[in-house]
Each structure stands twice: as C-alpha cells, then as structure tokens.
C-alpha positions as CSV (number, residue, x, y, z in Angstrom):
1,M,59.4,109.8,19.9
2,H,57.6,111.1,16.9
3,R,60.7,110.8,14.8
4,I,61.2,107.1,15.8
5,L,57.5,106.4,15.0
6,A,57.9,108.0,11.6
7,L,61.0,105.8,10.9
8,V,59.1,102.7,11.9
9,V,56.2,103.6,9.6
10,A,58.5,104.4,6.7
11,A,60.4,101.1,7.2
12,A,57.1,99.2,7.2
13,L,56.0,100.9,4.0
14,A,59.3,100.2,2.3
15,F,59.5,96.6,3.5
16,P,57.5,95.0,0.6
17,A,59.8,96.6,-1.9
18,L,62.9,95.4,0.0
19,A,61.6,91.9,0.7
20,Q,60.0,90.8,-2.6
21,Q,57.2,88.3,-2.3
22,K,58.1,84.9,-3.7
23,Q,56.3,83.9,-6.8
24,N,55.2,80.3,-7.2
25,W,54.0,79.7,-10.8
26,K,52.3,76.8,-12.5
27,M,53.2,76.2,-16.2
28,A,50.7,74.3,-18.3
29,N,52.9,72.4,-20.8
30,V,51.8,70.0,-23.6
31,V,55.0,68.1,-24.5
32,P,56.9,65.3,-22.8
33,E,59.5,66.4,-20.2
34,G,62.3,64.6,-22.1
35,S,61.4,66.0,-25.5
36,W,63.5,68.6,-27.4
37,F,60.9,71.3,-26.5
38,G,60.7,70.1,-22.9
39,K,64.5,70.6,-22.6
40,Q,64.2,74.2,-23.9
41,H,61.4,75.0,-21.6
42,K,63.3,73.6,-18.6
43,W,66.3,75.8,-19.5
44,W,64.0,78.9,-19.4
45,V,62.6,77.9,-16.0
46,A,66.0,77.3,-14.6
47,E,67.2,80.7,-15.8
48,A,64.1,82.5,-14.6
49,E,64.5,81.0,-11.1
50,K,68.3,81.7,-11.0
51,R,68.1,85.3,-12.4
52,S,65.3,86.2,-9.9
53,G,67.5,85.1,-7.0
54,D,65.0,82.3,-6.4
55,Q,62.2,84.7,-5.9
56,I,60.4,82.9,-8.8
57,K,59.7,79.2,-8.7
58,V,58.0,77.4,-11.6
59,Q,56.3,74.0,-11.4
60,I,55.8,72.5,-14.9
61,F,52.8,70.3,-15.6
62,W,53.7,68.1,-18.6
63,L,51.5,66.5,-21.3
64,E,48.4,68.7,-20.7
65,Q,48.1,67.6,-17.0
66,L,47.1,71.1,-15.9
67,A,45.3,72.4,-19.0
68,K,44.7,71.2,-22.6
69,W,46.5,73.1,-25.4
70,K,43.2,74.2,-26.8
71,D,42.3,75.7,-23.3
72,A,45.6,77.6,-22.8
73,L,44.1,81.1,-23.0
74,P,41.2,80.6,-20.6
75,A,43.6,78.8,-18.3
76,I,45.7,81.9,-18.0
77,Q,42.8,84.3,-17.8
78,S,41.1,82.2,-15.0
79,G,44.3,81.7,-13.0
80,V,44.4,77.9,-13.5
81,A,47.8,78.4,-15.0
82,D,50.3,81.2,-14.6
83,L,52.1,80.3,-17.9
84,A,50.5,78.4,-20.8
85,W,51.3,77.7,-24.4
86,V,48.9,79.9,-26.4
87,S,48.7,79.3,-30.2
88,S,46.8,81.9,-32.3
89,T,45.1,79.4,-34.5
90,Y,43.4,77.8,-31.5
91,F,41.8,81.1,-30.7
92,P,41.1,82.8,-34.1
93,S,38.3,85.0,-32.9
94,Q,40.4,86.5,-30.1
95,F,43.5,87.0,-32.3
96,P,42.6,88.0,-35.8
97,G,45.8,90.1,-36.2
98,Y,48.1,87.6,-34.4
99,L,46.9,85.0,-36.9
100,M,48.7,87.0,-39.7
101,L,52.1,86.0,-38.3
102,D,51.2,82.4,-39.3
103,N,50.6,83.3,-42.9
104,M,52.0,81.0,-45.6
105,F,55.8,81.6,-46.3
106,N,56.0,83.5,-43.0
107,F,59.7,82.7,-42.5
108,G,62.6,81.3,-44.5
109,D,65.6,79.3,-43.3
110,D,66.7,81.9,-40.7
111,Y,64.6,81.0,-37.7
112,V,66.4,83.5,-35.4
113,A,65.5,86.4,-37.6
114,A,61.8,85.3,-37.7
115,V,61.6,85.0,-33.9
116,L,63.2,88.4,-33.4
117,A,60.8,89.9,-35.9
118,A,57.8,88.2,-34.1
119,I,58.9,89.7,-30.7
120,D,59.3,93.1,-32.4
121,T,55.8,92.9,-33.9
122,V,54.2,91.7,-30.6
123,D,55.7,94.5,-28.7
124,N,55.3,97.4,-31.1
125,E,52.7,96.9,-33.8
126,P,49.7,98.8,-32.6
127,V,46.9,96.5,-33.8
128,L,48.6,93.4,-32.3
129,K,49.5,95.2,-29.1
130,A,45.8,96.1,-28.6
131,E,44.7,92.6,-29.3
132,L,47.0,91.0,-26.7
133,A,46.2,93.8,-24.2
134,K,42.5,93.0,-24.6
135,A,43.2,89.3,-23.9
136,D,45.3,90.4,-20.9
137,I,48.4,88.4,-21.9
138,I,52.1,89.0,-22.5
139,L,54.6,86.9,-24.3
140,L,57.4,85.5,-22.2
141,M,58.7,82.6,-24.3
142,P,58.5,82.8,-28.1
143,H,58.0,79.7,-30.3
144,I,58.8,78.8,-33.8
145,S,57.9,75.4,-35.2
146,G,60.4,75.2,-38.0
147,H,59.1,74.4,-41.5
148,A,55.8,72.5,-41.4
149,P,55.7,69.7,-44.1
150,V,53.1,67.1,-44.9
151,G,53.5,63.4,-43.8
152,T,51.8,60.4,-45.3
153,R,52.0,56.6,-44.7
154,T,53.3,55.9,-48.3
155,Q,54.9,57.9,-51.0
156,L,52.8,60.3,-53.2
157,K,53.9,60.8,-56.8
158,S,53.0,64.5,-56.5
159,I,51.7,66.9,-53.9
160,K,48.6,67.0,-56.2
161,D,47.9,63.5,-55.1
162,L,46.5,64.9,-51.8
163,K,43.4,65.8,-53.8
164,G,40.4,64.4,-52.0
165,K,42.4,63.1,-49.0
166,S,41.7,64.0,-45.4
167,L,44.5,66.0,-43.8
168,R,45.2,67.3,-40.4
169,T,46.0,71.0,-40.1
170,Y,47.1,73.5,-37.5
171,G,44.4,75.8,-38.8
172,G,44.4,79.5,-39.8
173,V,45.5,80.3,-43.3
174,R,46.8,76.7,-43.7
175,T,43.2,75.4,-43.9
176,T,42.7,77.5,-47.0
177,F,46.1,76.5,-48.3
178,Y,45.3,72.8,-48.1
179,N,41.9,73.4,-49.7
180,N,43.8,75.1,-52.5
181,L,45.9,72.0,-52.9
182,G,42.8,69.9,-53.2
183,A,42.9,68.2,-49.8
184,N,40.1,68.1,-47.2
185,P,41.8,69.7,-44.1
186,I,40.6,68.9,-40.6
187,F,41.7,71.1,-37.6
188,M,43.4,69.0,-35.0
189,S,45.6,69.6,-32.0
190,F,49.2,68.3,-32.3
191,S,48.7,65.9,-29.4
192,D,45.9,64.1,-31.3
193,M,47.8,63.6,-34.5
194,Y,49.4,60.2,-33.8
195,E,46.2,58.5,-32.9
196,A,44.4,60.0,-35.8
197,M,47.0,58.8,-38.3
198,N,47.4,55.4,-36.6
199,R,43.7,54.7,-36.7
200,G,43.3,56.0,-40.3
201,T,41.1,58.9,-39.2
202,V,43.2,61.1,-41.6
203,D,45.1,60.2,-44.7
204,A,47.9,62.8,-44.1
205,L,49.4,65.0,-41.4
206,G,49.7,68.6,-42.3
207,D,51.9,71.1,-40.6
208,M,54.1,68.3,-39.3
209,A,57.0,70.4,-37.9
210,I,59.9,67.9,-37.6
211,V,61.2,68.6,-34.1
212,L,57.7,68.8,-32.5
213,S,56.7,65.8,-34.5
214,N,59.6,63.9,-33.0
215,A,58.4,64.7,-29.5
216,F,55.1,63.0,-30.4
217,K,56.8,60.1,-32.3
218,L,55.0,60.9,-35.6
219,Q,57.9,59.2,-37.4
220,E,56.3,56.0,-36.5
221,V,53.1,56.7,-38.4
222,A,54.2,58.9,-41.3
223,K,56.9,57.4,-43.5
224,A,56.9,59.9,-46.3
225,V,57.4,63.6,-45.7
226,Y,56.9,66.4,-48.3
227,T,58.6,69.7,-47.8
228,N,55.9,71.7,-49.6
229,A,58.7,74.2,-50.4
230,P,58.6,77.0,-52.9
231,A,61.8,78.0,-54.7
232,G,64.6,79.3,-52.4
233,V,63.8,77.9,-49.0
234,H,63.4,74.4,-47.5
235,G,59.8,74.7,-46.5
236,N,56.7,76.9,-46.6
237,G,56.9,78.4,-43.1
238,G,55.1,77.2,-40.0
239,A,53.8,78.2,-36.6
240,L,55.2,81.5,-35.3
241,A,52.2,83.2,-33.7
242,S,52.5,81.0,-30.6
243,G,54.4,80.8,-27.3
244,F,54.2,80.8,-23.6
245,Y,52.1,83.7,-22.2
246,M,51.1,84.9,-18.7
247,S,48.6,87.5,-17.6
248,Q,49.6,91.0,-18.3
249,K,48.1,92.1,-14.9
250,K,50.2,89.5,-13.1
251,F,53.3,90.6,-15.0
252,S,52.7,94.3,-14.3
253,A,52.4,93.6,-10.6
254,L,55.9,92.1,-10.5
255,P,58.8,94.3,-9.3
256,K,60.4,96.3,-12.2
257,D,63.7,94.4,-12.0
258,Q,61.9,91.1,-12.4
259,Q,59.9,92.4,-15.4
260,K,63.1,93.6,-17.1
261,M,64.8,90.3,-16.3
262,L,61.9,88.3,-17.9
263,L,61.9,90.4,-21.0
264,D,65.7,90.2,-21.4
265,L,65.4,86.4,-20.9
266,R,62.6,86.3,-23.5
267,R,64.9,87.6,-26.2
268,E,67.9,85.5,-25.1
269,Y,65.7,82.4,-24.9
270,G,64.2,83.2,-28.4
271,V,67.6,83.5,-30.1
272,R,69.0,80.4,-28.3
273,Y,65.9,78.3,-29.0
274,A,65.7,79.3,-32.7
275,Q,69.4,78.7,-33.3
276,T,69.2,75.3,-31.6
277,L,66.2,74.4,-33.6
278,M,68.0,75.2,-36.8
279,D,71.0,73.1,-35.7
280,D,69.0,70.1,-34.4
281,E,66.3,69.9,-37.1
282,S,68.7,68.5,-39.7
283,A,70.0,66.0,-37.1
284,I,66.5,64.7,-36.3
285,R,65.7,64.5,-40.0
286,K,68.8,62.3,-40.5
287,E,67.8,60.1,-37.6
288,W,64.3,59.6,-39.0
289,E,65.9,58.6,-42.3
290,T,68.5,56.2,-40.9
291,K,66.6,54.7,-37.9
292,H,63.0,54.9,-38.9
293,G,63.0,54.6,-42.7
294,V,61.3,57.9,-43.3
295,K,61.8,59.3,-46.8
296,F,61.9,63.1,-47.4
297,Y,60.7,64.5,-50.8
298,D,61.3,68.0,-52.3
299,P,58.8,69.2,-54.9
300,T,59.4,69.1,-58.6
301,P,59.5,72.6,-60.3
302,E,55.9,72.0,-61.3
303,D,54.8,71.2,-57.8
304,A,56.8,74.1,-56.3
305,K,55.0,76.5,-58.6
306,F,51.6,74.9,-57.7
307,I,52.5,75.3,-53.9
308,Q,53.6,78.9,-54.3
309,E,50.4,79.8,-56.1
310,A,48.2,78.0,-53.6
311,G,50.0,79.7,-50.7
312,N,49.8,83.2,-52.1
313,R,46.1,82.7,-52.9
314,A,45.5,81.4,-49.4
315,N,47.2,84.5,-47.8
316,E,45.0,86.8,-49.9
317,E,41.9,84.9,-49.1
318,M,42.7,85.1,-45.4
319,F,43.2,88.9,-45.6
320,K,39.9,89.3,-47.4
321,K,38.0,87.0,-44.9
322,Q,39.4,88.9,-41.9
323,E,38.6,92.3,-43.5
324,A,35.1,91.1,-44.3
325,D,34.7,90.1,-40.6
326,G,35.5,93.7,-39.6
327,H,39.3,93.3,-38.9
328,K,40.4,96.1,-41.2
329,N,44.1,96.3,-40.2
330,V,45.3,92.8,-40.7
331,R,47.4,93.7,-43.7
332,Q,49.2,96.2,-41.5
333,V,50.2,93.5,-39.0
334,W,51.6,91.3,-41.8
335,A,53.4,94.3,-43.4
336,Y,55.0,95.3,-40.1
337,Y,56.2,91.7,-39.4
338,Q,57.6,91.3,-42.9
339,K,59.6,94.6,-42.7
340,A,60.9,93.5,-39.2
341,R,61.9,90.1,-40.6
342,Q,63.7,91.6,-43.6
343,K,65.6,93.9,-41.2
344,H,66.7,91.1,-38.9
345,E,67.7,88.8,-41.8
346,A,69.8,91.6,-43.3
347,E,71.5,92.4,-40.0
348,R,72.3,88.7,-39.4
349,K,73.8,88.3,-42.9
350,S,76.0,91.3,-42.5
351,K,77.6,89.9,-39.3
C-alpha cells in the first residue's frame, strides 16, 4: 500500500514535466502583416509553434495595436506583451551599452556577419549581459535594418545641403551625426515618418532603411535617397541594437528543451533574415526606381570624406557622453562587437 502511494505521489510530482503547460503568447508588432518584415516574423512564429510541438502559440498584434513601439520595453516588463520589438535608441537610459551597437559604420555589406556578431555580443559581453539582465529581457529575434540612408522630396546637390534642414532620426549616435552634417535632427518613431514628411513637419527622413521604409510606403513621400556611404561600403550602417525580446524570467521558467529550441531558432532566424534582407534590398530599390520614380545618389569623394569624418566624430562624442554620464565601459562593448563582426566576416569569406 505504501509502495503504491509512493508511486502515485512520484507520478503526480513528475506530471508537470511530462505534460508541459501550453504557452499562449501575445506579440506586440509594429509593421503591417503583409510587409516584408511581417512575413519574416510570421515565419518565426510558425517555426516556434511547430518546433515546440504546438506547446507554444503566438498571437500577433500588428501595427501597434497592442503596444506602441516606444512602449515596447514596459509592455514586456508589465506583462502586456510576451514579445515586443525593443529598440535601444528608444530607451537610452536603460541601454547605454546596447546603444553602442548602433554606432556609425556598425556594419558593412555583410548583414549576416553583423547579426551573428550582435547575438554573440548580447550573449557574452559582460557589460551588455548585465544591462539586459537588469531590464529582465532576453533576445529571441534579432533585427538589422540594412543601411539607413537619407530621403528628401527633391534632389540635393550635396549632402552638405542638409545644413539647417529639419531631419527625422532614429536617435542615439545618429542625432550627433546629423548635427555634424549641419542638419537639425528630430527623434521620431518610424511609424510617424510618413505623416511628418507628407505634412512638411520635416524636410528630410534620416535613417530611412529601404526595406522597412517600403513597409511604411515612404517611397511615396521621399523621391531622392542619399546613401551617406563612406568609401568601401554601400551605406553608413543602421539599426542593429534592436529585436524582439521577452522577459528573462518568463523564458527561464520554460522547459529546458523549449529554451534550447528558441535559442537555436534565434540564430537560424537571424541568418535567414539577414541573408533575405541582403537579397531583397536591391530588388526593392530597383522597384522604387522603376515604379515610383525614386532616384538614388551616392556621395562624391568630397561628400564621402565629409560623411566619414562626421560619423567618426559622432562615435567619439557618443563615447565621451556616455562615459561622462557614468557608463565607463561603453568602449568595451563596441570593441567586443567589432572583434566579433570581423571574425564572422572573415569566416564567411573563407567559405
């Protein structure tokens, strides 16, 4: 009798591990469902559900229906959303180190290497690990914007013609960069850019990553696009310190096999997403040119030098500002990421 009772108790204790509790997650998304980004996010959701044996179900709330982009972090922390798109520049005080991954010239033309380096840095760089742990979040879906040019209604003769003009920016180091170009930068969420340009609230759209801009139809309001590229690459970098996060506590409470599955999927998704972005960016650019009459402009050698100097100066000014604010190890984060990026670029070239 005692033996039977012991077996019943043991079975009851083991039952939660055998019959995993189903997870029903809410994802706060900001893009249209049918957009390029929406398709990537739906792929991740389908894979997460399938690989979990349907133990995970994700409901996606599109176009900021669940939470605004600028409210993504508190949405996760409060439980309003289980997954949300957190961008470092929207929360600069919480992420002084993470911001460094969005420094000027943070990636070249190999987006896959940049994403792999970002994952490596998020997981292993001590300063950044502590920062994300304090915020109680873990990265599940990496993001890279592709190069982030400037768009205007009509052609500029030189990037120096931005002097005195109002310009939307993603924030962070890019605010300083545009100041160094002579523009008057205004922080603005991506979802507000179309209306601002259409109404004339701003003269130019900074950080106008092509594929994300396509999702918000910015080709309708910006007919001239400037790559802002220094020598050797096709742009000056863009958003990298960004992606879909969830609560670390919630993640840690998941069964170990689900945790491993989600981290394996994170890497696979990141590589697939970055490669697809590289492949599709040129196609969307061509479509803008042929269907929408958008003109793309590369800098003259003189402008390229001006851009390089303005960007390098902006990075140094950002380091000094963060250090003056008490964040003494921000250069360490940037150095770790740069080393990881160089490693992944070299490995990919050798294949």
